[in-house]
N, C-alpha and C positions, 0 to 999 in steps of 0.2 A: 616451570610454564612463565614465557613472559608476561608483564603485565599489559593491559588494552591502555596505551596512553595517549593522552591528546593534551593538546597546548591550546590555549585560544584566548587571544589578546585582542583588548578593545584598548584605542586611545580615545578620553572620553570627551564626549563634545559637549558646548557650552550649556545644554538645555538639561544635562545631568550634573551641573557644577553642585556641589553640595549634598550629593545624595549618598545614602549609604549603599555599600556595595549589593548585598544582599536586596535591596531595591532597584539598583540597576538590573543586575541580573536579570529580577521576575520584568521586567521592562523590557529586556532581551530575548523571552520568553523561556526563561529556568523557571519548573515550580518549584513550589515550597519544598516538595521531599528533594527535586534534586538538587536543592541549597542544601539540603539538613546532609543528604549524603556525602557533595562534596566536602561538607566541613570536616568530615573523617578523613578524609584522605590529607596524604602526606601534602605538607607545602601547598596549601590550595589556592588560595590568593595571594599574590604579589605585586608590590607595587615597587618599582626600583630596587628592583633584586631584594627587595626585604619582604620578609612575610607579614601578613597584617589580619586583624580581626574582621568577617565581615560585615562589623558594625560601622566599620573607618568610611568616615564621609570624605568623597571624591574631590577631585580639582577638574576643573576643565583641564586638559591635555595632559591629565597621567596615563600613562599606560597601565593597563592592569591586563594581567595575565591570570590566564585559569588553569591549575593544572589538575586535568581528571584522570585517573589512574582506577582501573574495577581490574580487580581479579578474579572474579567470580565468574562460573560459568553454569549454563543449565546443565544441572547435574540428570534429567530424566530423557535426554536430547543423545543419546547413542550417534558415536561418530561414524558416517559411512561414505566410503567414499563411490561417489555417482558422478555422472556426467552433470556439467553448472554452466549453463550459458550467461556467463558476464557481460551483461551489456554496456555498464559503467561502475567504475568503485573509485573511491578517493577517501580520506580519513573519518570520513562522517558518517555517508552513506552509502548502498552499496545496489545496485538496479539489476533484476533478475528476469530474463526473458524465463518464464514458467512454461515447461509444456504439459500440456492437456495428459492427465492421469495419474499426473502428481500430487498427493497430498502439500498442502501449507506447512504442514504440523504433524509428530506426531498423535497417532490416535490408535484405538482398539483396530486388531489387524494389519494397520500402518505403522507400528514402531520401528522399522529401522529403513523405511522406503519414504520420506518425504523430503521436502527443500529443506526442513531445517537439518535433518542428519546430513543433508548433503553439505550445509552449510560450516556445521560443526565439524566435520573433515577438513573443509577448506581452510578453519582458523586452526585447529589442531596442527594441522600439517607447517602452521606458520610458528606455532610454540606459540599460541595467544589465544586466552580464555574466550570464549563466546557464548553469549544472550542472546538469545532467539528473541528479535523487536521487530514487527514485519509490523509497516505502515497500511495498505493495501491489500488485506487476505482475499485471496480467489481462491472459489471454490474449487475441489480436486479433478473435476474435469474439464473446468475453464483455463483455456492457455493465455498468454501473454504478460505481460509487466507487472513487476512488484516491487517494492522498495523496501528494505530491512536498513533498519539505523546501525549503527556501529556504536555509539555510546548513550547513555542516559539522556545526555540535553537534546540531539540530535532526534532521539523518540519520543521526546514529550513533545518538541515543536512541530514535531511531523502528526504527531496524535493530534494536538492543537487543530494544525488546519487539516487535517480531515475531516474531525468533529465541526471544524465552521468553514466546510466547505470552500476550501482555499485549494485544492488538492484538486484537479480538473482531471477527469478522465474521457476517453473517446473509448464505446466499447464497437466491435462489431459481430454483428451476428448475421444468421441463415434461416431464413424460414421458407415454405413452400411458396406459391402463388403470386400475385400482384398485390401490394398495401396500395390503396385508395382512402383516405390522400398520401399523395407519398412523401410528406412532409407535414408531421405533427408532435402534439403533446396526448401524452395518456394520462390524465390524473382520476386515478382510483383507490381507495384504501386498501391495505392489505394485510389480513389477519392470520392467523392459525388455522390451521384446517383439522375443527374438532381437536383430539388432546392431541393431533399429533406435535411431537418437539420440531420435525423438520418439513410436511407440508404446507406451504401457502397459497393463499388463494385472495381473490379480491374482496372484500368484507364491508359492505356502506355501513352495518351495523357499528363493529367491534373493531373495525380495523384502522392502522393509524395510517395516514396521511403517505401518499406518493405520488412523484410526478418522476416522468420519462420523458424527452424528447429523442426524437427520432427523424431520421432522415433517409430513403432510398439511398444506396450511391449507386446498385447497377441491378437491374433485370436480366437473369439467362437461364438458360436450361429448364423453366418451371418454376425459378428460385430468386428470391432479393436479396441482396446482402446490404444491411441496413447498419449505417454508424447511429448512435444510440450514446446521449449525454443524461447522467443522472442528476437529479435536481435533488432528489433523496436517496439515502443509503437505506432499506428494506432488504430482509432476507430475500434472497431470489427476484428480486423487483422485475429486472429485466424478463425473466423466465414467466412468470405469473402474468403481467402486464401482456404481453404480446401474445399468451393464452388468451386472456379475457378479451382482446379484440379477433380473435379468431384465427392468429398468423401463430402458431405457437412454434420456438425453435426447433427444429429436426436432430433428430437424435438424443433426444430428452427424457432421460426414463423415469424421472417422474412426473411432467407434464406432458410428453407426446411423444410416445416410445415408437419412433417412426426412423427405423435402424438402415432405411434403405442404403442412404449416402454415408451416414455417420454415424459413429457406436458411443458418442458421447453429446454433450448439448454442442451444438453450433457460437460457441461464444468465447469472444477471443479479446483481451486485455490489450488495443491498439495502441495505443497513444496515451502519455501523463505529462503534465505539465503542472511544475509546483515551481516555488520559490523556495531555492538552495537553503536548509534550516539555520544555516553557519554564515555563507558568505554571502547570503542574500542575493546569489547569481540567479537568474529565470533557468531553470532545467528544463527541458521538451525530449522526451525518448519515444520513438517510434518500433515496434514491432511487427513485419510484414504477417499477412494471414499465414498461420501453419499451414503446411499442405494438404491436411483430412478435408481443409475447409476451402483451399483453390480450387482443390481439385474439379468440385462443384462446376465451374465456370470455366469456359473455354480458353478465356482472356487468362495471360498469365500475369500483365502489371495490376497487382492488387494490392 
C-alpha cells in the first residue's frame, strides 16, 4: 500500500518573522490535533533541506516544507466498485456529484452501497490508503455536490469553514403550487419531534434558531423551483421550513409523502463555493438538476 503523501510549501511572509513553526501552522488553519499527528510523521517539517523541530523560530523568507504522510485507512468501509461522478480532484480535495438514493457513509442496511464505499474502491485501485473525511454531508435522498478532503489538514480547514459559515451552498428544491412572496426568509426554530431521533419540526419553545433564505426561480406545471441558501445548518432544515410555510418538498417520505412525480425529496445541492483549503483559490462548482427533478418542468435549461 502506497502512503497518502502531500507536501505543502510555505514562503514565510514578514508578519510571521519570529513565529514558532507550530504557531505559524495554526495561523494557516492547522488544528492542534493536526500538528500532534504531523509531529509523528517522518521528515515532517523541513527548512532548507534540513529537518527541524516544531518549536523552531521562523525568519521572513524561509521556505518551510510540511510533509504529510498517512498510511491508515477507514477499517469499517469496505471497498466496493460503483460509478463515481467526479466533478473535480486535486491533491487536497475531491468534489463529487452524488446521485439521489446513495448514502454518504455506510450504515445499517447500507454497509456496502455508500459514497464512502465507492471512494474506498477508487483509492484502493490506486494503491492508496483511504480515510473518509466529508465536509458537507447530504441526506441519502438528496442529490448533488459534496466535498471530501484527502488529508487531515484540508479536512480540518474545510470543517472550520463549514462551522464558520464560510462554505457557501445553494440548494434547489421543488414544491407544489405558488409561493408568495416569491423571495423571502424563513426564521423559525427547529427541534426534535417528541423522542424521535430523526424527525424534526418547527418548535418555538425548545427549538434552535434556523434561518432559510429562498427565491423562486421558476413556476411551471403547478410546481415551483426554488433556490435556497441556509444561514444555519439544522437537521432537515429545508424540508421542515417549507412544510412550515405550507409548501413541503414533493416526494418527501418524512414530511410530505406526495409521490406522484418524485420518489424522493426534491432537493439538490446545486452549487458550492469556498476558498480552497490549501491554495486559497476561490472554488465554485455547479451540478445541474438531475433528470427526476428537471422532468417536472417542460423547459430543459435548468
